[in-house]
N, CA and C atoms of all chains as a GROMACS GRO file, in nm:
protein
  606
    1MET      N    1   3.665   6.139  -7.770
    1MET     CA    2   3.796   6.176  -7.713
    1MET      C    3   3.780   6.300  -7.626
    2CYS      N    4   3.698   6.393  -7.672
    2CYS     CA    5   3.679   6.521  -7.603
    2CYS      C    6   3.609   6.499  -7.470
    3GLY      N    7   3.527   6.391  -7.461
    3GLY     CA    8   3.459   6.358  -7.335
    3GLY      C    9   3.559   6.319  -7.228
    4ILE      N   10   3.660   6.243  -7.268
    4ILE     CA   11   3.762   6.196  -7.171
    4ILE      C   12   3.844   6.314  -7.120
    5LEU      N   13   3.878   6.408  -7.210
    5LEU     CA   14   3.953   6.526  -7.170
    5LEU      C   15   3.876   6.603  -7.064
    6LYS      N   16   3.744   6.615  -7.086
    6LYS     CA   17   3.660   6.691  -6.994
    6LYS      C   18   3.664   6.626  -6.856
    7ILE      N   19   3.656   6.491  -6.854
    7ILE     CA   20   3.655   6.421  -6.726
    7ILE      C   21   3.787   6.445  -6.652
    8ILE      N   22   3.898   6.445  -6.728
    8ILE     CA   23   4.029   6.467  -6.665
    8ILE      C   24   4.038   6.607  -6.608
    9PHE      N   25   3.991   6.708  -6.685
    9PHE     CA   26   3.998   6.847  -6.637
    9PHE      C   27   3.913   6.863  -6.511
   10ASP      N   28   3.793   6.801  -6.512
   10ASP     CA   29   3.705   6.814  -6.396
   10ASP      C   30   3.771   6.752  -6.274
   11GLU      N   31   3.837   6.640  -6.292
   11GLU     CA   32   3.906   6.570  -6.184
   11GLU      C   33   4.014   6.661  -6.124
   12VAL      N   34   4.090   6.727  -6.212
   12VAL     CA   35   4.197   6.816  -6.166
   12VAL      C   36   4.137   6.933  -6.087
   13LYS      N   37   4.026   6.990  -6.139
   13LYS     CA   38   3.961   7.103  -6.070
   13LYS      C   39   3.919   7.062  -5.930
   14MET      N   40   3.867   6.939  -5.916
   14MET     CA   41   3.816   6.897  -5.785
   14MET      C   42   3.930   6.876  -5.686
   15CYS      N   43   4.052   6.844  -5.737
   15CYS     CA   44   4.162   6.820  -5.647
   15CYS      C   45   4.223   6.948  -5.594
   16GLN      N   46   4.194   7.062  -5.661
   16GLN     CA   47   4.252   7.186  -5.614
   16GLN      C   48   4.186   7.226  -5.482
   17PRO      N   49   4.264   7.273  -5.386
   17PRO     CA   50   4.205   7.306  -5.255
   17PRO      C   51   4.109   7.424  -5.271
   18THR      N   52   3.992   7.412  -5.208
   18THR     CA   53   3.899   7.525  -5.210
   18THR      C   54   3.944   7.622  -5.101
   19THR      N   55   3.930   7.749  -5.131
   19THR     CA   56   3.980   7.847  -5.038
   19THR      C   57   3.869   7.901  -4.949
   20ASN      N   58   3.897   7.920  -4.821
   20ASN     CA   59   3.800   7.976  -4.730
   20ASN      C   60   3.821   8.124  -4.706
   21THR      N   61   3.923   8.179  -4.775
   21THR     CA   62   3.949   8.321  -4.752
   21THR      C   63   3.851   8.405  -4.833
   22VAL      N   64   3.835   8.529  -4.788
   22VAL     CA   65   3.747   8.622  -4.857
   22VAL      C   66   3.827   8.689  -4.966
   23GLU      N   67   3.790   8.666  -5.093
   23GLU     CA   68   3.867   8.723  -5.203
   23GLU      C   69   3.787   8.822  -5.284
   24GLU      N   70   3.658   8.789  -5.307
   24GLU     CA   71   3.580   8.875  -5.394
   24GLU      C   72   3.448   8.910  -5.324
   25PRO      N   73   3.377   9.008  -5.375
   25PRO     CA   74   3.254   9.052  -5.310
   25PRO      C   75   3.157   8.939  -5.276
   26LEU      N   76   3.144   8.840  -5.364
   26LEU     CA   77   3.050   8.732  -5.336
   26LEU      C   78   3.090   8.654  -5.211
   27ASP      N   79   3.218   8.654  -5.178
   27ASP     CA   80   3.262   8.586  -5.056
   27ASP      C   81   3.207   8.654  -4.933
   28LEU      N   82   3.190   8.786  -4.940
   28LEU     CA   83   3.134   8.859  -4.826
   28LEU      C   84   2.991   8.814  -4.801
   29ILE      N   85   2.921   8.783  -4.910
   29ILE     CA   86   2.784   8.735  -4.894
   29ILE      C   87   2.786   8.595  -4.833
   30ARG      N   88   2.885   8.516  -4.873
   30ARG     CA   89   2.896   8.379  -4.818
   30ARG      C   90   2.906   8.385  -4.666
   31LEU      N   91   2.975   8.487  -4.613
   31LEU     CA   92   2.989   8.501  -4.468
   31LEU      C   93   2.855   8.524  -4.400
   32SER      N   94   2.756   8.572  -4.476
   32SER     CA   95   2.625   8.603  -4.417
   32SER      C   96   2.526   8.489  -4.423
   33LEU      N   97   2.566   8.372  -4.475
   33LEU     CA   98   2.472   8.259  -4.482
   33LEU      C   99   2.424   8.225  -4.342
   34ASP      N  100   2.293   8.200  -4.331
   34ASP     CA  101   2.227   8.171  -4.204
   34ASP      C  102   2.225   8.291  -4.109
   35GLU      N  103   2.258   8.409  -4.162
   35GLU     CA  104   2.248   8.530  -4.079
   35GLU      C  105   2.137   8.616  -4.137
   36ARG      N  106   2.087   8.708  -4.057
   36ARG     CA  107   1.988   8.801  -4.109
   36ARG      C  108   2.060   8.906  -4.194
   37ILE      N  109   2.000   8.944  -4.305
   37ILE     CA  110   2.060   9.046  -4.392
   37ILE      C  111   1.955   9.146  -4.436
   38TYR      N  112   2.005   9.254  -4.490
   38TYR     CA  113   1.920   9.358  -4.546
   38TYR      C  114   1.945   9.360  -4.696
   39VAL      N  115   1.840   9.360  -4.776
   39VAL     CA  116   1.855   9.364  -4.921
   39VAL      C  117   1.778   9.483  -4.976
   40LYS      N  118   1.849   9.568  -5.051
   40LYS     CA  119   1.779   9.680  -5.114
   40LYS      C  120   1.753   9.638  -5.258
   41MET      N  121   1.630   9.659  -5.305
   41MET     CA  122   1.595   9.616  -5.439
   41MET      C  123   1.547   9.733  -5.522
   42ARG      N  124   1.525   9.705  -5.652
   42ARG     CA  125   1.474   9.809  -5.741
   42ARG      C  126   1.330   9.839  -5.706
   43ASN      N  127   1.281   9.951  -5.752
   43ASN     CA  128   1.143   9.994  -5.727
   43ASN      C  129   1.116  10.020  -5.580
   44ASP      N  130   1.213  10.080  -5.509
   44ASP     CA  131   1.193  10.121  -5.370
   44ASP      C  132   1.144  10.007  -5.281
   45ARG      N  133   1.204   9.891  -5.297
   45ARG     CA  134   1.167   9.780  -5.210
   45ARG      C  135   1.287   9.741  -5.125
   46GLU      N  136   1.258   9.693  -5.003
   46GLU     CA  137   1.366   9.646  -4.916
   46GLU      C  138   1.322   9.514  -4.854
   47LEU      N  139   1.417   9.428  -4.830
   47LEU     CA  140   1.385   9.301  -4.766
   47LEU      C  141   1.476   9.284  -4.646
   48ARG      N  142   1.422   9.225  -4.540
   48ARG     CA  143   1.506   9.184  -4.429
   48ARG      C  144   1.470   9.039  -4.401
   49GLY      N  145   1.573   8.953  -4.400
   49GLY     CA  146   1.542   8.813  -4.378
   49GLY      C  147   1.669   8.734  -4.352
   50ARG      N  148   1.652   8.603  -4.330
   50ARG     CA  149   1.767   8.517  -4.303
   50ARG      C  150   1.811   8.455  -4.435
   51LEU      N  151   1.939   8.472  -4.467
   51LEU     CA  152   1.991   8.422  -4.595
   51LEU      C  153   2.017   8.272  -4.589
   52HIS      N  154   1.946   8.198  -4.675
   52HIS     CA  155   1.967   8.053  -4.679
   52HIS      C  156   2.047   8.009  -4.800
   53ALA      N  157   2.036   8.082  -4.910
   53ALA     CA  158   2.111   8.044  -5.029
   53ALA      C  159   2.123   8.163  -5.123
   54TYR      N  160   2.229   8.157  -5.205
   54TYR     CA  161   2.248   8.262  -5.305
   54TYR      C  162   2.332   8.202  -5.417
   55ASP      N  163   2.336   8.273  -5.531
   55ASP     CA  164   2.425   8.228  -5.638
   55ASP      C  165   2.492   8.349  -5.702
   56GLN      N  166   2.566   8.325  -5.809
   56GLN     CA  167   2.646   8.435  -5.867
   56GLN      C  168   2.558   8.542  -5.930
   57HIS      N  169   2.432   8.510  -5.957
   57HIS     CA  170   2.342   8.612  -6.014
   57HIS      C  171   2.279   8.695  -5.903
   58LEU      N  172   2.307   8.656  -5.777
   58LEU     CA  173   2.243   8.717  -5.661
   58LEU      C  174   2.097   8.677  -5.649
   59ASN      N  175   2.058   8.568  -5.717
   59ASN     CA  176   1.932   8.503  -5.681
   59ASN      C  177   1.952   8.461  -5.536
   60MET      N  178   1.847   8.472  -5.453
   60MET     CA  179   1.863   8.437  -5.312
   60MET      C  180   1.740   8.366  -5.260
   61ILE      N  181   1.760   8.287  -5.157
   61ILE     CA  182   1.646   8.233  -5.084
   61ILE      C  183   1.657   8.287  -4.942
   62LEU      N  184   1.552   8.358  -4.900
   62LEU     CA  185   1.550   8.420  -4.768
   62LEU      C  186   1.436   8.361  -4.686
   63GLY      N  187   1.461   8.343  -4.556
   63GLY     CA  188   1.356   8.293  -4.467
   63GLY      C  189   1.312   8.404  -4.373
   64ASP      N  190   1.187   8.394  -4.324
   64ASP     CA  191   1.135   8.492  -4.228
   64ASP      C  192   1.154   8.635  -4.277
   65VAL      N  193   1.100   8.662  -4.394
   65VAL     CA  194   1.127   8.789  -4.461
   65VAL      C  195   1.024   8.895  -4.429
   66GLU      N  196   1.073   9.019  -4.415
   66GLU     CA  197   0.982   9.132  -4.409
   66GLU      C  198   1.012   9.220  -4.529
   67GLU      N  199   0.913   9.242  -4.616
   67GLU     CA  200   0.933   9.327  -4.733
   67GLU      C  201   0.873   9.464  -4.704
   68THR      N  202   0.949   9.568  -4.736
   68THR     CA  203   0.898   9.704  -4.719
   68THR      C  204   0.894   9.770  -4.856
   69VAL      N  205   0.776   9.819  -4.895
   69VAL     CA  206   0.763   9.892  -5.021
   69VAL      C  207   0.733  10.036  -4.986
   70THR      N  208   0.815  10.128  -5.036
   70THR     CA  209   0.798  10.269  -5.003
   70THR      C  210   0.739  10.344  -5.122
   71THR      N  211   0.633  10.421  -5.095
   71THR     CA  212   0.572  10.501  -5.203
   71THR      C  213   0.567  10.647  -5.161
   72VAL      N  214   0.563  10.734  -5.262
   72VAL     CA  215   0.551  10.877  -5.235
   72VAL      C  216   0.421  10.927  -5.294
   73GLU      N  217   0.337  10.982  -5.208
   73GLU     CA  218   0.214  11.043  -5.259
   73GLU      C  219   0.232  11.193  -5.259
   74ILE      N  220   0.196  11.256  -5.368
   74ILE     CA  221   0.212  11.401  -5.377
   74ILE      C  222   0.076  11.469  -5.374
   75ASP      N  223   0.058  11.560  -5.280
   75ASP     CA  224  -0.068  11.633  -5.270
   75ASP      C  225  -0.078  11.728  -5.390
   76GLU      N  226  -0.188  11.718  -5.462
   76GLU     CA  227  -0.202  11.796  -5.585
   76GLU      C  228  -0.195  11.946  -5.563
   77GLU      N  229  -0.249  11.989  -5.446
   77GLU     CA  230  -0.255  12.135  -5.424
   77GLU      C  231  -0.128  12.187  -5.357
   78THR      N  232  -0.090  12.123  -5.247
   78THR     CA  233   0.025  12.175  -5.172
   78THR      C  234   0.158  12.122  -5.226
   79TYR      N  235   0.152  12.022  -5.313
   79TYR     CA  236   0.272  11.954  -5.365
   79TYR      C  237   0.357  11.896  -5.253
   80GLU      N  238   0.288  11.869  -5.144
   80GLU     CA  239   0.355  11.807  -5.029
   80GLU      C  240   0.385  11.662  -5.062
   81GLU      N  241   0.504  11.614  -5.021
   81GLU     CA  242   0.538  11.473  -5.045
   81GLU      C  243   0.508  11.391  -4.921
   82LEU      N  244   0.422  11.292  -4.935
   82LEU     CA  245   0.390  11.207  -4.821
   82LEU      C  246   0.450  11.069  -4.845
   83TYR      N  247   0.547  11.029  -4.762
   83TYR     CA  248   0.613  10.899  -4.779
   83TYR      C  249   0.536  10.793  -4.701
   84LYS      N  250   0.498  10.689  -4.773
   84LYS     CA  251   0.427  10.580  -4.706
   84LYS      C  252   0.505  10.452  -4.726
   85SER      N  253   0.505  10.364  -4.626
   85SER     CA  254   0.566  10.233  -4.651
   85SER      C  255   0.468  10.123  -4.614
   86THR      N  256   0.469  10.020  -4.695
   86THR     CA  257   0.382   9.904  -4.675
   86THR      C  258   0.470   9.785  -4.647
   87LYS      N  259   0.439   9.713  -4.540
   87LYS     CA  260   0.522   9.597  -4.506
   87LYS      C  261   0.439   9.470  -4.517
   88ARG      N  262   0.508   9.361  -4.550
   88ARG     CA  263   0.442   9.232  -4.539
   88ARG      C  264   0.545   9.125  -4.504
   89ASN      N  265   0.497   9.017  -4.444
   89ASN     CA  266   0.586   8.910  -4.400
   89ASN      C  267   0.564   8.786  -4.484
   90ILE      N  268   0.675   8.723  -4.522
   90ILE     CA  269   0.668   8.601  -4.602
   90ILE      C  270   0.762   8.499  -4.541
   91PRO      N  271   0.715   8.378  -4.509
   91PRO     CA  272   0.800   8.282  -4.439
   91PRO      C  273   0.922   8.234  -4.518
   92MET      N  274   0.908   8.213  -4.650
   92MET     CA  275   1.022   8.164  -4.728
   92MET      C  276   1.010   8.220  -4.869
   93LEU      N  277   1.114   8.287  -4.915
   93LEU     CA  278   1.104   8.360  -5.041
   93LEU      C  279   1.224   8.340  -5.130
   94PHE      N  280   1.200   8.311  -5.257
   94PHE     CA  281   1.305   8.312  -5.358
   94PHE      C  282   1.304   8.450  -5.422
   95VAL      N  283   1.421   8.512  -5.430
   95VAL     CA  284   1.432   8.646  -5.489
   95VAL      C  285   1.518   8.638  -5.614
   96ARG      N  286   1.468   8.687  -5.726
   96ARG     CA  287   1.545   8.684  -5.850
   96ARG      C  288   1.653   8.792  -5.845
   97GLY      N  289   1.773   8.754  -5.881
   97GLY     CA  290   1.888   8.842  -5.866
   97GLY      C  291   1.884   8.972  -5.942
   98ASP      N  292   1.812   8.976  -6.054
   98ASP     CA  293   1.818   9.098  -6.135
   98ASP      C  294   1.746   9.216  -6.068
   99GLY      N  295   1.674   9.189  -5.957
   99GLY     CA  296   1.608   9.299  -5.887
   99GLY      C  297   1.691   9.353  -5.771
  100VAL      N  298   1.801   9.280  -5.740
  100VAL     CA  299   1.880   9.316  -5.622
  100VAL      C  300   1.977   9.429  -5.653
  101VAL      N  301   1.981   9.527  -5.561
  101VAL     CA  302   2.071   9.641  -5.576
  101VAL      C  303   2.183   9.636  -5.472
  102LEU      N  304   2.149   9.600  -5.348
  102LEU     CA  305   2.249   9.604  -5.240
  102LEU      C  306   2.220   9.494  -5.140
  103VAL      N  307   2.327   9.435  -5.085
  103VAL     CA  308   2.313   9.334  -4.980
  103VAL      C  309   2.400   9.377  -4.865
  104ALA      N  310   2.346   9.378  -4.743
  104ALA     CA  311   2.423   9.425  -4.627
  104ALA      C  312   2.374   9.357  -4.500
  105PRO      N  313   2.453   9.364  -4.394
  105PRO     CA  314   2.402   9.318  -4.265
  105PRO      C  315   2.287   9.409  -4.225
  106PRO      N  316   2.195   9.361  -4.141
  106PRO     CA  317   2.078   9.443  -4.110
  106PRO      C  318   2.122   9.572  -4.043
  107LEU      N  319   2.057   9.683  -4.076
  107LEU     CA  320   2.093   9.813  -4.020
  107LEU      C  321   2.058   9.812  -3.873
  108ARG      N  322   2.154   9.842  -3.790
  108ARG     CA  323   2.131   9.841  -3.646
  108ARG      C  324   2.132   9.983  -3.592
  109VAL      N  325   2.036  10.011  -3.505
  109VAL     CA  326   2.034  10.144  -3.445
  109VAL      C  327   2.108  10.140  -3.313
  110GLY      N  328   2.208  10.221  -3.294
  110GLY     CA  329   2.284  10.225  -3.168
  110GLY      C  330   2.387  10.117  -3.168
  111MET      N  331   2.028   7.332  -5.906
  111MET     CA  332   1.958   7.460  -5.903
  111MET      C  333   1.859   7.460  -5.788
  112MET      N  334   1.859   7.565  -5.710
  112MET     CA  335   1.785   7.569  -5.586
  112MET      C  336   1.636   7.541  -5.598
  113LEU      N  337   1.572   7.608  -5.691
  113LEU     CA  338   1.425   7.597  -5.701
  113LEU      C  339   1.381   7.454  -5.728
  114THR      N  340   1.463   7.375  -5.794
  114THR     CA  341   1.418   7.242  -5.831
  114THR      C  342   1.426   7.144  -5.715
  115LEU      N  343   1.510   7.180  -5.613
  115LEU     CA  344   1.528   7.090  -5.498
  115LEU      C  345   1.398   7.030  -5.448
  116SER      N  346   1.332   6.946  -5.522
  116SER     CA  347   1.211   6.877  -5.477
  116SER      C  348   1.097   6.971  -5.440
  117LEU      N  349   1.093   7.090  -5.499
  117LEU     CA  350   0.977   7.175  -5.478
  117LEU      C  351   0.876   7.153  -5.588
  118VAL      N  352   0.914   7.071  -5.687
  118VAL     CA  353   0.822   7.037  -5.794
  118VAL      C  354   0.707   6.960  -5.730
  119GLY      N  355   0.585   7.002  -5.762
  119GLY     CA  356   0.468   6.938  -5.704
  119GLY      C  357   0.412   7.014  -5.585
  120LYS      N  358   0.486   7.112  -5.537
  120LYS     CA  359   0.438   7.191  -5.424
  120LYS      C  360   0.369   7.318  -5.472
  121ASP      N  361   0.287   7.376  -5.385
  121ASP     CA  362   0.218   7.499  -5.422
  121ASP      C  363   0.305   7.619  -5.391
  122VAL      N  364   0.314   7.708  -5.488
  122VAL     CA  365   0.395   7.828  -5.470
  122VAL      C  366   0.317   7.949  -5.519
  123VAL      N  367   0.364   8.067  -5.482
  123VAL     CA  368   0.305   8.189  -5.534
  123VAL      C  369   0.415   8.264  -5.608
  124VAL      N  370   0.396   8.286  -5.737
  124VAL     CA  371   0.495   8.357  -5.816
  124VAL      C  372   0.451   8.502  -5.829
  125GLU      N  373   0.538   8.594  -5.784
  125GLU     CA  374   0.505   8.736  -5.798
  125GLU      C  375   0.586   8.790  -5.914
  126LEU      N  376   0.518   8.849  -6.010
  126LEU     CA  377   0.584   8.900  -6.130
  126LEU      C  378   0.624   9.044  -6.112
  127LYS      N  379   0.709   9.091  -6.201
  127LYS     CA  380   0.753   9.230  -6.193
  127LYS      C  381   0.641   9.327  -6.225
  128ASN      N  382   0.533   9.280  -6.288
  128ASN     CA  383   0.420   9.371  -6.313
  128ASN      C  384   0.320   9.365  -6.198
  129ASP      N  385   0.362   9.312  -6.085
  129ASP     CA  386   0.282   9.306  -5.964
  129ASP      C  387   0.171   9.202  -5.964
  130LEU      N  388   0.164   9.120  -6.067
  130LEU     CA  389   0.066   9.012  -6.069
  130LEU      C  390   0.117   8.896  -5.985
  131SER      N  391   0.033   8.840  -5.901
  131SER     CA  392   0.073   8.724  -5.820
  131SER      C  393  -0.008   8.604  -5.864
  132ILE      N  394   0.061   8.496  -5.897
  132ILE     CA  395  -0.007   8.376  -5.944
  132ILE      C  396   0.024   8.260  -5.851
  133CYS      N  397  -0.081   8.196  -5.801
  133CYS     CA  398  -0.064   8.081  -5.713
  133CYS      C  399  -0.082   7.956  -5.797
  134GLY      N  400   0.001   7.855  -5.777
  134GLY     CA  401  -0.017   7.733  -5.854
  134GLY      C  402   0.076   7.624  -5.806
  135THR      N  403   0.065   7.509  -5.869
  135THR     CA  404   0.152   7.397  -5.835
  135THR      C  405   0.272   7.401  -5.928
  136LEU      N  406   0.390   7.391  -5.870
  136LEU     CA  407   0.512   7.398  -5.950
  136LEU      C  408   0.528   7.270  -6.032
  137HIS      N  409   0.522   7.287  -6.162
  137HIS     CA  410   0.531   7.172  -6.252
  137HIS      C  411   0.676   7.149  -6.294
  138SER      N  412   0.744   7.258  -6.334
  138SER     CA  413   0.883   7.244  -6.376
  138SER      C  414   0.953   7.379  -6.381
  139VAL      N  415   1.086   7.368  -6.381
  139VAL     CA  416   1.171   7.487  -6.387
  139VAL      C  417   1.283   7.452  -6.484
  140ASP      N  418   1.332   7.550  -6.561
  140ASP     CA  419   1.443   7.518  -6.650
  140ASP      C  420   1.566   7.603  -6.615
  141GLN      N  421   1.670   7.592  -6.698
  141GLN     CA  422   1.795   7.659  -6.667
  141GLN      C  423   1.782   7.810  -6.662
  142TYR      N  424   1.682   7.865  -6.728
  142TYR     CA  425   1.662   8.011  -6.726
  142TYR      C  426   1.570   8.050  -6.611
  143LEU      N  427   1.531   7.950  -6.530
  143LEU     CA  428   1.434   7.973  -6.424
  143LEU      C  429   1.299   8.014  -6.481
  144ASN      N  430   1.269   7.974  -6.605
  144ASN     CA  431   1.133   7.979  -6.656
  144ASN      C  432   1.055   7.880  -6.571
  145ILE      N  433   0.927   7.911  -6.545
  145ILE     CA  434   0.846   7.830  -6.456
  145ILE      C  435   0.719   7.786  -6.524
  146LYS      N  436   0.684   7.659  -6.504
  146LYS     CA  437   0.553   7.613  -6.550
  146LYS      C  438   0.471   7.583  -6.426
  147LEU      N  439   0.352   7.640  -6.421
  147LEU     CA  440   0.262   7.617  -6.309
  147LEU      C  441   0.134   7.551  -6.358
  148THR      N  442   0.076   7.465  -6.276
  148THR     CA  443  -0.052   7.404  -6.311
  148THR      C  444  -0.157   7.444  -6.208
  149ASP      N  445  -0.284   7.439  -6.251
  149ASP     CA  446  -0.397   7.471  -6.162
  149ASP      C  447  -0.380   7.608  -6.098
  150ILE      N  448  -0.365   7.708  -6.182
  150ILE     CA  449  -0.331   7.839  -6.127
  150ILE      C  450  -0.454   7.919  -6.085
  151SER      N  451  -0.430   8.014  -5.997
  151SER     CA  452  -0.533   8.112  -5.961
  151SER      C  453  -0.459   8.241  -5.930
  152VAL      N  454  -0.527   8.353  -5.946
  152VAL     CA  455  -0.463   8.482  -5.918
  152VAL      C  456  -0.486   8.514  -5.771
  153THR      N  457  -0.379   8.527  -5.695
  153THR     CA  458  -0.394   8.561  -5.553
  153THR      C  459  -0.412   8.712  -5.545
  154ASP      N  460  -0.423   8.765  -5.426
  154ASP     CA  461  -0.451   8.908  -5.408
  154ASP      C  462  -0.588   8.931  -5.466
  155PRO      N  463  -0.657   9.028  -5.414
  155PRO     CA  464  -0.791   9.054  -5.470
  155PRO      C  465  -0.777   9.057  -5.621
  156GLU      N  466  -0.864   8.993  -5.690
  156GLU     CA  467  -0.847   8.976  -5.834
  156GLU      C  468  -0.854   9.106  -5.911
  157LYS      N  469  -0.769   9.199  -5.869
  157LYS     CA  470  -0.772   9.329  -5.937
  157LYS      C  471  -0.698   9.323  -6.069
  158TYR      N  472  -0.622   9.215  -6.090
  158TYR     CA  473  -0.546   9.200  -6.213
  158TYR      C  474  -0.613   9.094  -6.301
  159PRO      N  475  -0.565   9.075  -6.424
  159PRO     CA  476  -0.632   8.987  -6.522
  159PRO      C  477  -0.702   8.868  -6.458
  160HIS      N  478  -0.830   8.857  -6.483
  160HIS     CA  479  -0.903   8.742  -6.433
  160HIS      C  480  -0.871   8.627  -6.525
  161MET      N  481  -0.778   8.542  -6.486
  161MET     CA  482  -0.740   8.433  -6.576
  161MET      C  483  -0.824   8.311  -6.541
  162LEU      N  484  -0.954   8.331  -6.537
  162LEU     CA  485  -1.045   8.224  -6.493
  162LEU      C  486  -1.034   8.099  -6.579
  163SER      N  487  -1.012   8.117  -6.708
  163SER     CA  488  -1.012   8.000  -6.795
  163SER      C  489  -0.875   7.936  -6.808
  164VAL      N  490  -0.774   8.000  -6.748
  164VAL     CA  491  -0.639   7.947  -6.762
  164VAL      C  492  -0.608   7.849  -6.650
  165LYS      N  493  -0.570   7.728  -6.689
  165LYS     CA  494  -0.538   7.626  -6.588
  165LYS      C  495  -0.389   7.614  -6.566
  166ASN      N  496  -0.315   7.615  -6.678
  166ASN     CA  497  -0.170   7.600  -6.670
  166ASN      C  498  -0.104   7.718  -6.736
  167CYS      N  499   0.016   7.751  -6.690
  167CYS     CA  500   0.083   7.861  -6.757
  167CYS      C  501   0.234   7.843  -6.757
  168PHE      N  502   0.297   7.911  -6.849
  168PHE     CA  503   0.442   7.916  -6.860
  168PHE      C  504   0.482   8.059  -6.830
  169ILE      N  505   0.574   8.076  -6.737
  169ILE     CA  506   0.618   8.211  -6.700
  169ILE      C  507   0.764   8.228  -6.737
  170ARG      N  508   0.795   8.331  -6.815
  170ARG     CA  509   0.934   8.358  -6.852
  170ARG      C  510   1.011   8.397  -6.727
  171GLY      N  511   1.127   8.336  -6.709
  171GLY     CA  512   1.204   8.358  -6.587
  171GLY      C  513   1.235   8.503  -6.560
  172SER      N  514   1.261   8.580  -6.666
  172SER     CA  515   1.306   8.718  -6.646
  172SER      C  516   1.198   8.809  -6.590
  173VAL      N  517   1.071   8.767  -6.594
  173VAL     CA  518   0.965   8.855  -6.543
  173VAL      C  519   0.928   8.825  -6.398
  174VAL      N  520   0.998   8.728  -6.339
  174VAL     CA  521   0.968   8.692  -6.201
  174VAL      C  522   1.039   8.787  -6.105
  175ARG      N  523   0.966   8.835  -6.004
  175ARG     CA  524   1.032   8.913  -5.899
  175ARG      C  525   1.060   8.819  -5.781
  176TYR      N  526   0.954   8.753  -5.731
  176TYR     CA  527   0.970   8.660  -5.618
  176TYR      C  528   0.899   8.528  -5.645
  177VAL      N  529   0.940   8.424  -5.574
  177VAL     CA  530   0.858   8.303  -5.568
  177VAL      C  531   0.844   8.272  -5.419
  178GLN      N  532   0.720   8.273  -5.371
  178GLN     CA  533   0.696   8.243  -5.230
  178GLN      C  534   0.690   8.092  -5.216
  179LEU      N  535   0.775   8.038  -5.128
  179LEU     CA  536   0.786   7.894  -5.111
  179LEU      C  537   0.725   7.850  -4.979
  180PRO      N  538   0.676   7.725  -4.972
  180PRO     CA  539   0.626   7.674  -4.844
  180PRO      C  540   0.745   7.651  -4.752
  181ALA      N  541   0.747   7.721  -4.637
  181ALA     CA  542   0.864   7.716  -4.549
  181ALA      C  543   0.895   7.576  -4.500
  182ASP      N  544   0.792   7.497  -4.474
  182ASP     CA  545   0.819   7.365  -4.417
  182ASP      C  546   0.868   7.263  -4.519
  183GLU      N  547   0.866   7.299  -4.646
  183GLU     CA  548   0.916   7.206  -4.748
  183GLU      C  549   1.062   7.232  -4.781
  184VAL      N  550   1.117   7.333  -4.716
  184VAL     CA  551   1.254   7.374  -4.749
  184VAL      C  552   1.350   7.332  -4.640
  185ASP      N  553   1.456   7.263  -4.678
  185ASP     CA  554   1.559   7.222  -4.582
  185ASP      C  555   1.668   7.330  -4.584
  186THR      N  556   1.666   7.417  -4.483
  186THR     CA  557   1.756   7.532  -4.486
  186THR      C  558   1.902   7.490  -4.474
  187GLN      N  559   1.927   7.385  -4.399
  187GLN     CA  560   2.066   7.339  -4.383
  187GLN      C  561   2.122   7.294  -4.517
  188LEU      N  562   2.040   7.217  -4.589
  188LEU     CA  563   2.080   7.165  -4.720
  188LEU      C  564   2.107   7.280  -4.817
  189LEU      N  565   2.019   7.381  -4.812
  189LEU     CA  566   2.033   7.497  -4.899
  189LEU      C  567   2.163   7.570  -4.873
  190GLN      N  568   2.192   7.589  -4.744
  190GLN     CA  569   2.313   7.665  -4.708
  190GLN      C  570   2.437   7.590  -4.754
  191ASP      N  571   2.438   7.459  -4.735
  191ASP     CA  572   2.553   7.380  -4.779
  191ASP      C  573   2.567   7.385  -4.930
  192ALA      N  574   2.456   7.377  -5.000
  192ALA     CA  575   2.460   7.381  -5.146
  192ALA      C  576   2.510   7.516  -5.195
  193ALA      N  577   2.470   7.622  -5.126
  193ALA     CA  578   2.513   7.757  -5.167
  193ALA      C  579   2.662   7.773  -5.147
  194ARG      N  580   2.714   7.719  -5.034
  194ARG     CA  581   2.859   7.728  -5.009
  194ARG      C  582   2.935   7.655  -5.118
  195LYS      N  583   2.888   7.534  -5.150
  195LYS     CA  584   2.956   7.455  -5.254
  195LYS      C  585   2.953   7.527  -5.387
  196GLU      N  586   2.837   7.582  -5.421
  196GLU     CA  587   2.824   7.648  -5.551
  196GLU      C  588   2.913   7.772  -5.556
  197ALA      N  589   2.925   7.841  -5.444
  197ALA     CA  590   3.010   7.960  -5.440
  197ALA      C  591   3.155   7.922  -5.464
  198MET      N  592   3.199   7.809  -5.406
  198MET     CA  593   3.335   7.762  -5.426
  198MET      C  594   3.358   7.725  -5.571
  199GLN      N  595   3.261   7.655  -5.629
  199GLN     CA  596   3.275   7.611  -5.768
  199GLN      C  597   3.282   7.729  -5.862
  200GLN      N  598   3.205   7.832  -5.833
  200GLN     CA  599   3.203   7.948  -5.922
  200GLN      C  600   3.337   8.019  -5.926
  201LYS      N  601   3.412   8.012  -5.816
  201LYS     CA  602   3.538   8.084  -5.812
  201LYS      C  603   3.643   8.017  -5.898
  202GLN      N  604   3.623   7.887  -5.931
  202GLN     CA  605   3.726   7.815  -6.006
  202GLN      C  606   3.697   7.809  -6.154
   0.00000   0.00000   0.00000
């Protein structure tokens, strides 16, 4: 009996009109599908790539990605901080959502 | 679920949060995004565990940072449509 109830509820859900308006933060990400985005991640990593898919966990699939990893080297004597960044390119990447900190349009200069 | 979209059987590189990168054939994925790989090898200069004797492995989903996918095996249009649909479903 409970199976039939479920089918009826699912049917009703599907008949409700889906909304195209932006209501919650995840909708803002939906607007960026097939656009290039900037993703800030944990451990001083950044990604720039084309957003192909995402879900509510912020798992994402990005195409044509450039990953930047930033490290700080400290000179033992002068205690000078030397910031280094390492980049690499990956054609298609799945990113697990628990590492994502920020999602934004790519930073544009000027 | 995105990863399963017929990528089973393809070669992928799984990068873990401990910086280990494992190359292998995608055998299966589950609801937690746990991954089973077959015929694995450690990519990147083998500075990390030499898993020479390991052929197959199970990777807990929570330790994955990235999965590098073969670009030509991915239908980006299909992915984008699926993401839009899933986003709509999640709101209800």
